[in-house]
C-alpha positions as CSV (number, residue, x, y, z in Angstrom):
1,X,0.0,0.0,0.0
2,X,3.0,2.3,0.0
3,X,3.0,2.7,3.7
4,X,6.4,2.8,5.4
5,X,7.3,-0.4,7.3
6,X,7.8,1.5,10.6
7,X,4.3,3.0,10.3
8,X,2.8,-0.4,9.7
9,X,4.6,-1.7,12.7
10,X,3.5,1.3,14.8
11,X,-0.2,0.8,13.8
12,X,-0.2,-3.0,14.5
13,X,1.7,-2.9,17.7
14,X,-1.0,-2.2,20.2
15,X,-3.4,-4.7,18.6
16,X,-0.8,-7.5,18.5
17,X,0.5,-6.8,22.0
18,X,-3.1,-6.7,23.4
19,X,-3.8,-10.0,21.7
20,X,-0.6,-11.5,23.2
21,X,-1.1,-10.0,26.6
22,X,-2.2,-13.2,28.3
23,X,1.0,-15.0,27.2
24,X,3.3,-12.0,27.6
25,X,2.0,-10.3,30.8
26,X,5.3,-10.6,32.7
27,X,7.3,-9.1,29.9
28,X,4.9,-6.3,29.2
29,X,4.6,-5.6,33.0
30,X,8.4,-5.4,33.1
31,X,8.3,-2.7,30.5
32,X,5.7,-0.9,32.5
33,X,7.9,-1.2,35.6
34,X,10.8,0.2,33.6
35,X,8.7,3.3,32.8
36,X,7.9,3.6,36.5
37,X,4.2,3.0,36.1
38,X,2.8,2.8,39.7
39,X,0.6,-0.3,39.3
40,X,1.0,-3.2,41.6
41,X,-0.9,-5.9,39.7
42,X,1.2,-7.3,36.8
43,X,-1.7,-7.7,34.4
44,X,-2.8,-4.1,35.1
45,X,0.7,-2.9,34.7
46,X,0.9,-4.6,31.3
47,X,-2.3,-2.9,30.2
48,X,-0.9,0.4,31.6
49,X,2.2,0.0,29.5
50,X,0.1,-0.5,26.4
51,X,-1.9,2.6,27.3
52,X,1.4,4.5,27.5
53,X,2.2,3.3,24.0
54,X,-1.1,4.5,22.6
55,X,-0.6,7.8,24.4
56,X,2.8,8.1,22.8
57,X,1.3,7.2,19.4
58,X,-1.0,10.2,19.8
59,X,1.7,12.5,21.1
60,X,3.9,11.9,18.1
61,X,0.9,11.9,15.7
62,X,1.2,8.3,14.6
63,X,-2.0,6.8,13.2
64,X,-3.7,4.0,15.1
65,X,-5.6,2.7,12.2
66,X,-4.8,1.8,8.6
67,X,-7.8,3.7,7.3
68,X,-6.0,6.8,8.7
69,X,-2.9,6.3,6.5
70,X,-4.9,6.6,3.3
71,X,-5.5,3.0,2.5
72,X,-8.9,2.6,0.8
73,X,-11.2,0.1,2.5
74,X,-11.8,-1.8,-0.8
75,X,-8.1,-2.1,-1.5
76,X,-7.4,-3.3,2.0
77,X,-10.1,-5.9,1.9
78,X,-9.0,-7.1,-1.5
79,X,-5.5,-7.8,0.0
80,X,-6.8,-9.1,3.3
81,X,-6.5,-12.9,2.6
82,X,-2.9,-12.5,1.1
83,X,-1.9,-10.5,4.1
84,X,-3.3,-13.1,6.5
85,X,-1.4,-15.8,4.6
86,X,1.8,-13.8,4.7
87,X,1.3,-13.1,8.4
88,X,0.7,-16.8,9.1
89,X,3.9,-17.7,7.3
90,X,6.0,-15.0,8.9
91,X,8.8,-15.8,11.3
92,X,7.6,-12.9,13.5
93,X,4.2,-14.6,13.9
94,X,5.8,-17.9,14.7
95,X,7.9,-16.3,17.4
96,X,5.0,-14.5,19.0
97,X,4.2,-15.4,22.6
98,X,0.7,-16.2,21.4
99,X,0.3,-17.4,17.8
100,X,-2.9,-16.3,16.3
101,X,-5.1,-18.6,14.2
102,X,-6.2,-17.5,10.7
103,X,-9.4,-16.1,12.1
104,X,-7.6,-14.3,14.9
105,X,-5.2,-12.8,12.4
106,X,-8.1,-11.7,10.2
107,X,-9.7,-10.0,13.3
108,X,-6.4,-8.3,14.2
109,X,-6.0,-6.9,10.6
110,X,-9.7,-5.7,10.5
111,X,-9.5,-4.1,14.0
112,X,-6.2,-2.4,12.9
113,X,-7.9,-1.1,9.7
114,X,-10.9,0.4,11.5
115,X,-9.0,1.5,14.6
116,X,-10.9,-0.8,17.0
117,X,-8.5,-0.9,19.9
118,X,-9.4,-3.0,22.9
119,X,-11.6,-1.0,25.3
120,X,-8.7,-1.1,27.9
121,X,-6.6,1.0,25.5
122,X,-9.1,3.6,24.5
123,X,-7.9,6.9,25.9
């Protein structure tokens, strides 16, 4: 779609980390601890870290949805299945703390297109 790789990663990050949170709570909570987030419960600290990321996204004016980077919905949907297949075959996906199914990958891509962050991340 002509979107820089870093922007794609920035858009996808909160969706994929929220998806993986159950399998990566300790690591995400460690990042929250490194930021000095004053939350005692590890799961809540992990969510707090993700909220900090979303806040940073806004502060530096990074988009939180693919629709906001100028990708037409029809073009995105036309490429959805090839993107899912590529994601499923990706080494990054296979190394994820929680590997998404095809349907979960579809859901992640659709939420990332429309900007449907998990409620815990809506600021």
